[in-house]
mmCIF file as Biopython writes it, N, C-alpha, C and O atoms, coordinates in Angstrom:
data_model
#
loop_
_atom_site.group_PDB
_atom_site.id
_atom_site.type_symbol
_atom_site.label_atom_id
_atom_site.label_alt_id
_atom_site.label_comp_id
_atom_site.label_asym_id
_atom_site.label_entity_id
_atom_site.label_seq_id
_atom_site.pdbx_PDB_ins_code
_atom_site.Cartn_x
_atom_site.Cartn_y
_atom_site.Cartn_z
_atom_site.occupancy
_atom_site.B_iso_or_equiv
_atom_site.auth_seq_id
_atom_site.auth_asym_id
_atom_site.pdbx_PDB_model_num
ATOM 1   N N  . MET A ? 1  ? -8.780  -4.971  -1.408  1.0 0.0 1  A 1 
ATOM 2   C CA . MET A ? 1  ? -8.358  -5.135  0.053   1.0 0.0 1  A 1 
ATOM 3   C C  . MET A ? 1  ? -8.836  -4.262  1.115   1.0 0.0 1  A 1 
ATOM 4   O O  . MET A ? 1  ? -9.227  -3.096  1.169   1.0 0.0 1  A 1 
ATOM 5   N N  . ARG A ? 2  ? -8.637  -5.437  2.134   1.0 0.0 2  A 1 
ATOM 6   C CA . ARG A ? 2  ? -10.022 -4.979  3.354   1.0 0.0 2  A 1 
ATOM 7   C C  . ARG A ? 2  ? -8.798  -4.230  4.177   1.0 0.0 2  A 1 
ATOM 8   O O  . ARG A ? 2  ? -7.734  -4.788  4.445   1.0 0.0 2  A 1 
ATOM 9   N N  . VAL A ? 3  ? -9.135  -2.863  4.532   1.0 0.0 3  A 1 
ATOM 10  C CA . VAL A ? 3  ? -8.604  -2.057  5.643   1.0 0.0 3  A 1 
ATOM 11  C C  . VAL A ? 3  ? -8.588  -1.948  6.921   1.0 0.0 3  A 1 
ATOM 12  O O  . VAL A ? 3  ? -9.568  -1.533  7.540   1.0 0.0 3  A 1 
ATOM 13  N N  . LEU A ? 4  ? -7.690  -2.236  7.380   1.0 0.0 4  A 1 
ATOM 14  C CA . LEU A ? 4  ? -7.918  -2.655  9.130   1.0 0.0 4  A 1 
ATOM 15  C C  . LEU A ? 4  ? -7.548  -1.752  9.879   1.0 0.0 4  A 1 
ATOM 16  O O  . LEU A ? 4  ? -7.682  -1.923  11.090  1.0 0.0 4  A 1 
ATOM 17  N N  . PHE A ? 5  ? -6.920  -0.407  9.326   1.0 0.0 5  A 1 
ATOM 18  C CA . PHE A ? 5  ? -6.912  1.031   10.379  1.0 0.0 5  A 1 
ATOM 19  C C  . PHE A ? 5  ? -6.315  1.194   9.438   1.0 0.0 5  A 1 
ATOM 20  O O  . PHE A ? 5  ? -5.807  0.518   8.543   1.0 0.0 5  A 1 
ATOM 21  N N  . GLU A ? 6  ? -6.504  3.056   9.955   1.0 0.0 6  A 1 
ATOM 22  C CA . GLU A ? 6  ? -5.286  4.006   9.224   1.0 0.0 6  A 1 
ATOM 23  C C  . GLU A ? 6  ? -3.960  4.890   9.987   1.0 0.0 6  A 1 
ATOM 24  O O  . GLU A ? 6  ? -4.144  5.407   11.089  1.0 0.0 6  A 1 
ATOM 25  N N  . ARG A ? 7  ? -3.268  4.943   9.618   1.0 0.0 7  A 1 
ATOM 26  C CA . ARG A ? 7  ? -2.351  5.514   10.959  1.0 0.0 7  A 1 
ATOM 27  C C  . ARG A ? 7  ? -1.199  6.663   10.100  1.0 0.0 7  A 1 
ATOM 28  O O  . ARG A ? 7  ? -0.736  6.443   8.981   1.0 0.0 7  A 1 
ATOM 29  N N  . ARG A ? 8  ? -0.932  7.790   10.875  1.0 0.0 8  A 1 
ATOM 30  C CA . ARG A ? 8  ? -0.640  8.482   10.104  1.0 0.0 8  A 1 
ATOM 31  C C  . ARG A ? 8  ? 1.092   8.810   10.544  1.0 0.0 8  A 1 
ATOM 32  O O  . ARG A ? 8  ? 1.598   8.883   11.664  1.0 0.0 8  A 1 
ATOM 33  N N  . LEU A ? 9  ? 1.700   8.958   9.213   1.0 0.0 9  A 1 
ATOM 34  C CA . LEU A ? 9  ? 3.041   8.214   9.414   1.0 0.0 9  A 1 
ATOM 35  C C  . LEU A ? 9  ? 3.839   10.058  8.725   1.0 0.0 9  A 1 
ATOM 36  O O  . LEU A ? 9  ? 3.213   10.972  8.187   1.0 0.0 9  A 1 
ATOM 37  N N  . ALA A ? 10 ? 5.266   9.991   9.031   1.0 0.0 10 A 1 
ATOM 38  C CA . ALA A ? 10 ? 6.417   11.323  8.295   1.0 0.0 10 A 1 
ATOM 39  C C  . ALA A ? 10 ? 5.379   11.149  6.985   1.0 0.0 10 A 1 
ATOM 40  O O  . ALA A ? 10 ? 4.649   12.104  6.720   1.0 0.0 10 A 1 
ATOM 41  N N  . GLY A ? 11 ? 5.339   10.420  6.495   1.0 0.0 11 A 1 
ATOM 42  C CA . GLY A ? 11 ? 4.518   11.252  4.918   1.0 0.0 11 A 1 
ATOM 43  C C  . GLY A ? 11 ? 3.178   10.488  4.676   1.0 0.0 11 A 1 
ATOM 44  O O  . GLY A ? 11 ? 2.723   9.587   3.971   1.0 0.0 11 A 1 
ATOM 45  N N  . GLY A ? 12 ? 2.927   11.072  5.335   1.0 0.0 12 A 1 
ATOM 46  C CA . GLY A ? 12 ? 1.567   11.359  5.138   1.0 0.0 12 A 1 
ATOM 47  C C  . GLY A ? 12 ? 0.180   9.953   5.571   1.0 0.0 12 A 1 
ATOM 48  O O  . GLY A ? 12 ? 0.932   9.009   5.815   1.0 0.0 12 A 1 
ATOM 49  N N  . LEU A ? 13 ? -1.118  9.457   5.746   1.0 0.0 13 A 1 
ATOM 50  C CA . LEU A ? 13 ? -1.877  9.307   6.472   1.0 0.0 13 A 1 
ATOM 51  C C  . LEU A ? 13 ? -1.347  7.527   5.301   1.0 0.0 13 A 1 
ATOM 52  O O  . LEU A ? 13 ? -0.654  7.342   4.300   1.0 0.0 13 A 1 
ATOM 53  N N  . ALA A ? 14 ? -1.844  6.996   5.854   1.0 0.0 14 A 1 
ATOM 54  C CA . ALA A ? 14 ? -1.750  5.703   5.167   1.0 0.0 14 A 1 
ATOM 55  C C  . ALA A ? 14 ? -2.768  4.639   5.844   1.0 0.0 14 A 1 
ATOM 56  O O  . ALA A ? 14 ? -3.437  4.712   6.875   1.0 0.0 14 A 1 
ATOM 57  N N  . LEU A ? 15 ? -2.587  3.329   4.588   1.0 0.0 15 A 1 
ATOM 58  C CA . LEU A ? 15 ? -3.759  2.564   5.653   1.0 0.0 15 A 1 
ATOM 59  C C  . LEU A ? 15 ? -3.263  1.455   5.656   1.0 0.0 15 A 1 
ATOM 60  O O  . LEU A ? 15 ? -2.661  1.082   4.649   1.0 0.0 15 A 1 
ATOM 61  N N  . SER A ? 16 ? -3.374  0.624   6.775   1.0 0.0 16 A 1 
ATOM 62  C CA . SER A ? 16 ? -3.074  -1.205  7.178   1.0 0.0 16 A 1 
ATOM 63  C C  . SER A ? 16 ? -4.257  -1.359  6.549   1.0 0.0 16 A 1 
ATOM 64  O O  . SER A ? 16 ? -5.388  -0.877  6.616   1.0 0.0 16 A 1 
ATOM 65  N N  . CYS A ? 17 ? -3.267  -2.738  5.472   1.0 0.0 17 A 1 
ATOM 66  C CA . CYS A ? 17 ? -5.189  -3.339  4.732   1.0 0.0 17 A 1 
ATOM 67  C C  . CYS A ? 17 ? -4.073  -4.874  4.635   1.0 0.0 17 A 1 
ATOM 68  O O  . CYS A ? 17 ? -2.846  -4.928  4.551   1.0 0.0 17 A 1 
ATOM 69  N N  . GLU A ? 18 ? -5.317  -6.214  4.700   1.0 0.0 18 A 1 
ATOM 70  C CA . GLU A ? 18 ? -5.248  -6.768  4.836   1.0 0.0 18 A 1 
ATOM 71  C C  . GLU A ? 18 ? -4.555  -7.968  3.313   1.0 0.0 18 A 1 
ATOM 72  O O  . GLU A ? 18 ? -5.165  -8.163  2.262   1.0 0.0 18 A 1 
ATOM 73  N N  . GLY A ? 19 ? -3.566  -8.402  3.584   1.0 0.0 19 A 1 
ATOM 74  C CA . GLY A ? 19 ? -2.438  -8.916  2.422   1.0 0.0 19 A 1 
ATOM 75  C C  . GLY A ? 19 ? -2.892  -10.202 2.017   1.0 0.0 19 A 1 
ATOM 76  O O  . GLY A ? 19 ? -2.315  -10.584 1.000   1.0 0.0 19 A 1 
ATOM 77  N N  . GLY A ? 20 ? -3.710  -10.978 2.460   1.0 0.0 20 A 1 
ATOM 78  C CA . GLY A ? 20 ? -3.904  -12.723 2.554   1.0 0.0 20 A 1 
ATOM 79  C C  . GLY A ? 20 ? -2.386  -13.423 3.284   1.0 0.0 20 A 1 
ATOM 80  O O  . GLY A ? 20 ? -1.928  -13.092 4.378   1.0 0.0 20 A 1 
ATOM 81  N N  . PRO A ? 21 ? -1.906  -14.268 2.512   1.0 0.0 21 A 1 
ATOM 82  C CA . PRO A ? 21 ? -0.780  -15.473 3.271   1.0 0.0 21 A 1 
ATOM 83  C C  . PRO A ? 21 ? 0.142   -14.309 3.688   1.0 0.0 21 A 1 
ATOM 84  O O  . PRO A ? 21 ? 0.540   -14.335 4.852   1.0 0.0 21 A 1 
ATOM 85  N N  . LEU A ? 22 ? 0.556   -13.237 2.855   1.0 0.0 22 A 1 
ATOM 86  C CA . LEU A ? 22 ? 1.637   -12.350 3.854   1.0 0.0 22 A 1 
ATOM 87  C C  . LEU A ? 22 ? 1.257   -11.797 4.757   1.0 0.0 22 A 1 
ATOM 88  O O  . LEU A ? 22 ? 2.214   -11.416 5.431   1.0 0.0 22 A 1 
ATOM 89  N N  . GLY A ? 23 ? 0.008   -11.429 5.316   1.0 0.0 23 A 1 
ATOM 90  C CA . GLY A ? 23 ? -0.116  -10.687 6.284   1.0 0.0 23 A 1 
ATOM 91  C C  . GLY A ? 23 ? -0.701  -9.413  5.615   1.0 0.0 23 A 1 
ATOM 92  O O  . GLY A ? 23 ? -1.323  -9.278  4.562   1.0 0.0 23 A 1 
ATOM 93  N N  . SER A ? 24 ? -0.349  -8.618  6.457   1.0 0.0 24 A 1 
ATOM 94  C CA . SER A ? 24 ? -0.987  -6.904  6.351   1.0 0.0 24 A 1 
ATOM 95  C C  . SER A ? 24 ? 0.268   -6.087  5.474   1.0 0.0 24 A 1 
ATOM 96  O O  . SER A ? 24 ? 1.434   -6.219  5.844   1.0 0.0 24 A 1 
ATOM 97  N N  . LEU A ? 25 ? 0.002   -5.446  4.576   1.0 0.0 25 A 1 
ATOM 98  C CA . LEU A ? 25 ? 0.745   -4.297  4.485   1.0 0.0 25 A 1 
ATOM 99  C C  . LEU A ? 25 ? 0.215   -2.650  4.496   1.0 0.0 25 A 1 
ATOM 100 O O  . LEU A ? 25 ? -0.950  -2.362  4.223   1.0 0.0 25 A 1 
ATOM 101 N N  . MET A ? 26 ? 1.191   -1.682  4.833   1.0 0.0 26 A 1 
ATOM 102 C CA . MET A ? 26 ? 0.704   -0.414  4.688   1.0 0.0 26 A 1 
ATOM 103 C C  . MET A ? 26 ? 1.456   0.336   3.396   1.0 0.0 26 A 1 
ATOM 104 O O  . MET A ? 26 ? 2.559   0.603   2.920   1.0 0.0 26 A 1 
ATOM 105 N N  . LEU A ? 27 ? -0.096  0.483   3.179   1.0 0.0 27 A 1 
ATOM 106 C CA . LEU A ? 27 ? -0.247  1.373   1.668   1.0 0.0 27 A 1 
ATOM 107 C C  . LEU A ? 27 ? -0.171  3.258   2.213   1.0 0.0 27 A 1 
ATOM 108 O O  . LEU A ? 27 ? -0.496  3.781   3.279   1.0 0.0 27 A 1 
ATOM 109 N N  . PRO A ? 28 ? 0.349   3.797   1.056   1.0 0.0 28 A 1 
ATOM 110 C CA . PRO A ? 28 ? 0.007   5.280   1.321   1.0 0.0 28 A 1 
ATOM 111 C C  . PRO A ? 28 ? -1.831  5.569   0.860   1.0 0.0 28 A 1 
ATOM 112 O O  . PRO A ? 28 ? -2.536  4.902   0.104   1.0 0.0 28 A 1 
ATOM 113 N N  . LEU A ? 29 ? -2.118  6.619   1.537   1.0 0.0 29 A 1 
ATOM 114 C CA . LEU A ? 29 ? -3.772  7.039   1.234   1.0 0.0 29 A 1 
ATOM 115 C C  . LEU A ? 29 ? -4.096  7.357   -0.006  1.0 0.0 29 A 1 
ATOM 116 O O  . LEU A ? 29 ? -5.240  7.257   -0.450  1.0 0.0 29 A 1 
ATOM 117 N N  . ALA A ? 30 ? -2.647  7.952   -0.946  1.0 0.0 30 A 1 
ATOM 118 C CA . ALA A ? 30 ? -2.599  8.439   -2.176  1.0 0.0 30 A 1 
ATOM 119 C C  . ALA A ? 30 ? -2.930  6.938   -3.153  1.0 0.0 30 A 1 
ATOM 120 O O  . ALA A ? 30 ? -3.705  6.873   -4.108  1.0 0.0 30 A 1 
ATOM 121 N N  . TRP A ? 31 ? -2.353  6.167   -2.761  1.0 0.0 31 A 1 
ATOM 122 C CA . TRP A ? 31 ? -2.319  4.772   -3.823  1.0 0.0 31 A 1 
ATOM 123 C C  . TRP A ? 31 ? -3.903  4.144   -3.445  1.0 0.0 31 A 1 
ATOM 124 O O  . TRP A ? 31 ? -4.076  2.926   -3.405  1.0 0.0 31 A 1 
ATOM 125 N N  . THR A ? 32 ? -4.660  4.800   -3.264  1.0 0.0 32 A 1 
ATOM 126 C CA . THR A ? 32 ? -5.887  3.598   -2.475  1.0 0.0 32 A 1 
ATOM 127 C C  . THR A ? 32 ? -7.320  4.615   -3.271  1.0 0.0 32 A 1 
ATOM 128 O O  . THR A ? 32 ? -7.060  5.797   -3.496  1.0 0.0 32 A 1 
ATOM 129 N N  . ASP A ? 33 ? -8.219  4.284   -3.507  1.0 0.0 33 A 1 
ATOM 130 C CA . ASP A ? 33 ? -9.011  5.037   -3.653  1.0 0.0 33 A 1 
ATOM 131 C C  . ASP A ? 33 ? -10.206 5.694   -2.693  1.0 0.0 33 A 1 
ATOM 132 O O  . ASP A ? 33 ? -11.386 6.007   -2.857  1.0 0.0 33 A 1 
ATOM 133 N N  . ARG A ? 34 ? -9.378  5.725   -1.753  1.0 0.0 34 A 1 
ATOM 134 C CA . ARG A ? 34 ? -10.145 6.055   0.154   1.0 0.0 34 A 1 
ATOM 135 C C  . ARG A ? 34 ? -9.728  7.958   0.050   1.0 0.0 34 A 1 
ATOM 136 O O  . ARG A ? 34 ? -10.259 8.866   0.689   1.0 0.0 34 A 1 
ATOM 137 N N  . GLY A ? 35 ? -8.751  8.035   -0.858  1.0 0.0 35 A 1 
ATOM 138 C CA . GLY A ? 35 ? -8.665  10.093  -0.484  1.0 0.0 35 A 1 
ATOM 139 C C  . GLY A ? 35 ? -8.652  10.310  -1.280  1.0 0.0 35 A 1 
ATOM 140 O O  . GLY A ? 35 ? -9.169  9.493   -2.042  1.0 0.0 35 A 1 
ATOM 141 N N  . PRO A ? 36 ? -8.031  11.670  -1.938  1.0 0.0 36 A 1 
ATOM 142 C CA . PRO A ? 36 ? -8.515  12.705  -2.416  1.0 0.0 36 A 1 
ATOM 143 C C  . PRO A ? 36 ? -8.862  11.253  -4.187  1.0 0.0 36 A 1 
ATOM 144 O O  . PRO A ? 36 ? -8.600  10.097  -4.521  1.0 0.0 36 A 1 
ATOM 145 N N  . ALA A ? 37 ? -9.623  12.575  -4.725  1.0 0.0 37 A 1 
ATOM 146 C CA . ALA A ? 37 ? -10.156 11.767  -6.168  1.0 0.0 37 A 1 
ATOM 147 C C  . ALA A ? 37 ? -8.988  11.048  -6.301  1.0 0.0 37 A 1 
ATOM 148 O O  . ALA A ? 37 ? -8.036  11.012  -5.522  1.0 0.0 37 A 1 
ATOM 149 N N  . ALA A ? 38 ? -9.217  10.177  -7.904  1.0 0.0 38 A 1 
ATOM 150 C CA . ALA A ? 38 ? -8.288  9.502   -8.430  1.0 0.0 38 A 1 
ATOM 151 C C  . ALA A ? 38 ? -7.532  10.094  -9.287  1.0 0.0 38 A 1 
ATOM 152 O O  . ALA A ? 38 ? -8.202  11.027  -9.730  1.0 0.0 38 A 1 
ATOM 153 N N  . ALA A ? 39 ? -6.115  10.078  -9.967  1.0 0.0 39 A 1 
ATOM 154 C CA . ALA A ? 39 ? -5.833  10.741  -11.036 1.0 0.0 39 A 1 
ATOM 155 C C  . ALA A ? 39 ? -6.733  10.601  -12.249 1.0 0.0 39 A 1 
ATOM 156 O O  . ALA A ? 39 ? -7.696  9.839   -12.337 1.0 0.0 39 A 1 
ATOM 157 N N  . VAL A ? 40 ? -6.388  11.249  -12.962 1.0 0.0 40 A 1 
ATOM 158 C CA . VAL A ? 40 ? -6.746  11.311  -14.606 1.0 0.0 40 A 1 
ATOM 159 C C  . VAL A ? 40 ? -6.211  10.387  -15.610 1.0 0.0 40 A 1 
ATOM 160 O O  . VAL A ? 40 ? -6.648  10.214  -16.748 1.0 0.0 40 A 1 
ATOM 161 N N  . THR A ? 41 ? -5.055  9.726   -14.962 1.0 0.0 41 A 1 
ATOM 162 C CA . THR A ? 41 ? -4.095  8.620   -15.898 1.0 0.0 41 A 1 
ATOM 163 C C  . THR A ? 41 ? -3.897  8.182   -15.668 1.0 0.0 41 A 1 
ATOM 164 O O  . THR A ? 41 ? -3.251  8.599   -14.707 1.0 0.0 41 A 1 
ATOM 165 N N  . PRO A ? 42 ? -3.820  6.846   -15.711 1.0 0.0 42 A 1 
ATOM 166 C CA . PRO A ? 42 ? -3.781  5.514   -15.340 1.0 0.0 42 A 1 
ATOM 167 C C  . PRO A ? 42 ? -2.623  4.804   -13.920 1.0 0.0 42 A 1 
ATOM 168 O O  . PRO A ? 42 ? -3.326  5.424   -13.123 1.0 0.0 42 A 1 
ATOM 169 N N  . LEU A ? 43 ? -1.718  4.212   -13.132 1.0 0.0 43 A 1 
ATOM 170 C CA . LEU A ? 43 ? -1.195  4.347   -12.802 1.0 0.0 43 A 1 
ATOM 171 C C  . LEU A ? 43 ? 0.281   4.564   -13.704 1.0 0.0 43 A 1 
ATOM 172 O O  . LEU A ? 43 ? 0.404   4.618   -14.928 1.0 0.0 43 A 1 
ATOM 173 N N  . SER A ? 44 ? 1.222   4.656   -12.758 1.0 0.0 44 A 1 
ATOM 174 C CA . SER A ? 44 ? 2.027   5.208   -13.478 1.0 0.0 44 A 1 
ATOM 175 C C  . SER A ? 44 ? 3.608   4.192   -12.890 1.0 0.0 44 A 1 
ATOM 176 O O  . SER A ? 44 ? 3.829   3.924   -11.709 1.0 0.0 44 A 1 
ATOM 177 N N  . TYR A ? 45 ? 4.311   3.877   -13.810 1.0 0.0 45 A 1 
ATOM 178 C CA . TYR A ? 45 ? 5.243   2.670   -13.712 1.0 0.0 45 A 1 
ATOM 179 C C  . TYR A ? 45 ? 5.833   3.099   -12.115 1.0 0.0 45 A 1 
ATOM 180 O O  . TYR A ? 45 ? 6.032   2.261   -11.235 1.0 0.0 45 A 1 
ATOM 181 N N  . GLU A ? 46 ? 6.035   4.414   -11.975 1.0 0.0 46 A 1 
ATOM 182 C CA . GLU A ? 46 ? 6.955   4.378   -10.790 1.0 0.0 46 A 1 
ATOM 183 C C  . GLU A ? 46 ? 6.081   3.922   -9.796  1.0 0.0 46 A 1 
ATOM 184 O O  . GLU A ? 46 ? 6.446   2.933   -9.159  1.0 0.0 46 A 1 
ATOM 185 N N  . VAL A ? 47 ? 5.268   4.311   -9.596  1.0 0.0 47 A 1 
ATOM 186 C CA . VAL A ? 47 ? 3.908   3.665   -8.502  1.0 0.0 47 A 1 
ATOM 187 C C  . VAL A ? 47 ? 3.879   2.016   -8.456  1.0 0.0 47 A 1 
ATOM 188 O O  . VAL A ? 47 ? 4.020   1.271   -7.487  1.0 0.0 47 A 1 
ATOM 189 N N  . LEU A ? 48 ? 3.608   1.657   -10.079 1.0 0.0 48 A 1 
ATOM 190 C CA . LEU A ? 48 ? 4.036   0.500   -9.473  1.0 0.0 48 A 1 
ATOM 191 C C  . LEU A ? 48 ? 5.521   -0.505  -8.854  1.0 0.0 48 A 1 
ATOM 192 O O  . LEU A ? 48 ? 5.605   -1.635  -8.372  1.0 0.0 48 A 1 
ATOM 193 N N  . VAL A ? 49 ? 6.530   0.565   -9.162  1.0 0.0 49 A 1 
ATOM 194 C CA . VAL A ? 49 ? 7.977   -0.046  -9.262  1.0 0.0 49 A 1 
ATOM 195 C C  . VAL A ? 49 ? 7.979   -0.359  -7.540  1.0 0.0 49 A 1 
ATOM 196 O O  . VAL A ? 49 ? 8.444   -1.334  -6.950  1.0 0.0 49 A 1 
ATOM 197 N N  . GLU A ? 50 ? 7.093   1.172   -6.842  1.0 0.0 50 A 1 
ATOM 198 C CA . GLU A ? 50 ? 6.964   0.706   -5.418  1.0 0.0 50 A 1 
ATOM 199 C C  . GLU A ? 50 ? 6.673   0.565   -4.543  1.0 0.0 50 A 1 
ATOM 200 O O  . GLU A ? 50 ? 6.941   0.831   -3.371  1.0 0.0 50 A 1 
ATOM 201 N N  . LEU A ? 51 ? 5.262   -0.501  -5.816  1.0 0.0 51 A 1 
ATOM 202 C CA . LEU A ? 51 ? 4.214   -1.267  -4.425  1.0 0.0 51 A 1 
ATOM 203 C C  . LEU A ? 51 ? 4.932   -1.982  -4.953  1.0 0.0 51 A 1 
ATOM 204 O O  . LEU A ? 51 ? 5.518   -2.426  -3.966  1.0 0.0 51 A 1 
ATOM 205 N N  . ALA A ? 52 ? 5.668   -2.797  -6.352  1.0 0.0 52 A 1 
ATOM 206 C CA . ALA A ? 52 ? 6.510   -4.224  -6.240  1.0 0.0 52 A 1 
ATOM 207 C C  . ALA A ? 52 ? 7.575   -4.599  -4.944  1.0 0.0 52 A 1 
ATOM 208 O O  . ALA A ? 52 ? 7.857   -5.664  -4.396  1.0 0.0 52 A 1 
ATOM 209 N N  . VAL A ? 53 ? 8.014   -3.207  -4.738  1.0 0.0 53 A 1 
ATOM 210 C CA . VAL A ? 53 ? 9.288   -3.205  -3.370  1.0 0.0 53 A 1 
ATOM 211 C C  . VAL A ? 53 ? 8.481   -3.319  -2.603  1.0 0.0 53 A 1 
ATOM 212 O O  . VAL A ? 53 ? 8.886   -4.364  -2.093  1.0 0.0 53 A 1 
ATOM 213 N N  . GLU A ? 54 ? 7.348   -3.006  -1.908  1.0 0.0 54 A 1 
ATOM 214 C CA . GLU A ? 54 ? 6.971   -3.348  -0.485  1.0 0.0 54 A 1 
ATOM 215 C C  . GLU A ? 54 ? 6.454   -4.577  -0.697  1.0 0.0 54 A 1 
ATOM 216 O O  . GLU A ? 54 ? 6.701   -5.318  0.254   1.0 0.0 54 A 1 
ATOM 217 N N  . ILE A ? 55 ? 5.513   -5.363  -2.015  1.0 0.0 55 A 1 
ATOM 218 C CA . ILE A ? 55 ? 4.709   -6.990  -2.160  1.0 0.0 55 A 1 
ATOM 219 C C  . ILE A ? 55 ? 5.975   -7.374  -1.530  1.0 0.0 55 A 1 
ATOM 220 O O  . ILE A ? 55 ? 5.935   -7.643  -0.330  1.0 0.0 55 A 1 
ATOM 221 N N  . ALA A ? 56 ? 7.444   -7.463  -2.348  1.0 0.0 56 A 1 
ATOM 222 C CA . ALA A ? 56 ? 8.712   -7.723  -2.182  1.0 0.0 56 A 1 
ATOM 223 C C  . ALA A ? 56 ? 9.183   -8.078  -0.482  1.0 0.0 56 A 1 
ATOM 224 O O  . ALA A ? 56 ? 9.411   -9.118  0.136   1.0 0.0 56 A 1 
ATOM 225 N N  . ALA A ? 57 ? 9.181   -6.529  -0.120  1.0 0.0 57 A 1 
ATOM 226 C CA . ALA A ? 57 ? 9.958   -6.475  1.544   1.0 0.0 57 A 1 
ATOM 227 C C  . ALA A ? 57 ? 8.992   -7.699  2.417   1.0 0.0 57 A 1 
ATOM 228 O O  . ALA A ? 57 ? 9.263   -8.698  3.084   1.0 0.0 57 A 1 
ATOM 229 N N  . VAL A ? 58 ? 7.390   -6.795  1.873   1.0 0.0 58 A 1 
ATOM 230 C CA . VAL A ? 58 ? 6.756   -8.357  3.276   1.0 0.0 58 A 1 
ATOM 231 C C  . VAL A ? 58 ? 6.940   -9.209  2.756   1.0 0.0 58 A 1 
ATOM 232 O O  . VAL A ? 58 ? 7.724   -9.770  3.521   1.0 0.0 58 A 1 
ATOM 233 N N  . ALA A ? 59 ? 6.740   -10.269 1.389   1.0 0.0 59 A 1 
ATOM 234 C CA . ALA A ? 59 ? 7.542   -11.343 1.588   1.0 0.0 59 A 1 
ATOM 235 C C  . ALA A ? 59 ? 8.875   -11.687 1.313   1.0 0.0 59 A 1 
ATOM 236 O O  . ALA A ? 59 ? 9.112   -12.506 0.425   1.0 0.0 59 A 1 
ATOM 237 N N  . SER A ? 60 ? 9.659   -11.231 1.879   1.0 0.0 60 A 1 
ATOM 238 C CA . SER A ? 60 ? 10.817  -11.965 2.309   1.0 0.0 60 A 1 
ATOM 239 C C  . SER A ? 60 ? 10.614  -11.630 3.491   1.0 0.0 60 A 1 
ATOM 240 O O  . SER A ? 60 ? 10.699  -12.712 4.072   1.0 0.0 60 A 1 
ATOM 241 N N  . ARG A ? 61 ? 10.336  -10.624 4.496   1.0 0.0 61 A 1 
ATOM 242 C CA . ARG A ? 61 ? 9.922   -11.464 5.895   1.0 0.0 61 A 1 
ATOM 243 C C  . ARG A ? 61 ? 8.981   -12.461 6.128   1.0 0.0 61 A 1 
ATOM 244 O O  . ARG A ? 61 ? 9.016   -12.860 7.293   1.0 0.0 61 A 1 
ATOM 245 N N  . HIS A ? 62 ? 8.136   -13.012 5.408   1.0 0.0 62 A 1 
ATOM 246 C CA . HIS A ? 62 ? 6.918   -14.082 5.773   1.0 0.0 62 A 1 
ATOM 247 C C  . HIS A ? 62 ? 7.883   -15.237 5.502   1.0 0.0 62 A 1 
ATOM 248 O O  . HIS A ? 62 ? 7.615   -16.275 6.107   1.0 0.0 62 A 1 
ATOM 249 N N  . ALA A ? 63 ? 9.419   -15.258 4.363   1.0 0.0 63 A 1 
ATOM 250 C CA . ALA A ? 63 ? 10.238  -16.251 3.384   1.0 0.0 63 A 1 
ATOM 251 C C  . ALA A ? 63 ? 10.407  -16.951 4.578   1.0 0.0 63 A 1 
ATOM 252 O O  . ALA A ? 63 ? 9.627   -17.863 4.852   1.0 0.0 63 A 1 
ATOM 253 N N  . GLY A ? 64 ? 11.200  -16.687 5.224   1.0 0.0 64 A 1 
ATOM 254 C CA . GLY A ? 64 ? 12.170  -17.431 6.101   1.0 0.0 64 A 1 
ATOM 255 C C  . GLY A ? 64 ? 11.677  -18.368 7.249   1.0 0.0 64 A 1 
ATOM 256 O O  . GLY A ? 64 ? 12.493  -18.965 7.952   1.0 0.0 64 A 1 
#
């Protein structure tokens, strides 16, 4: 994804990324390869669930 800008939020740094037809979405820096070194394990189930919730929220805003 193309990064549009970064923003400091209460939970830390986040990146606004181009989301294609759904518009843009804000991702925590920890979910990207732009922050500290990647974890040694694959993405956890919990992180994927959080990502799915964010994508569903963006999609519902554009469904109307």
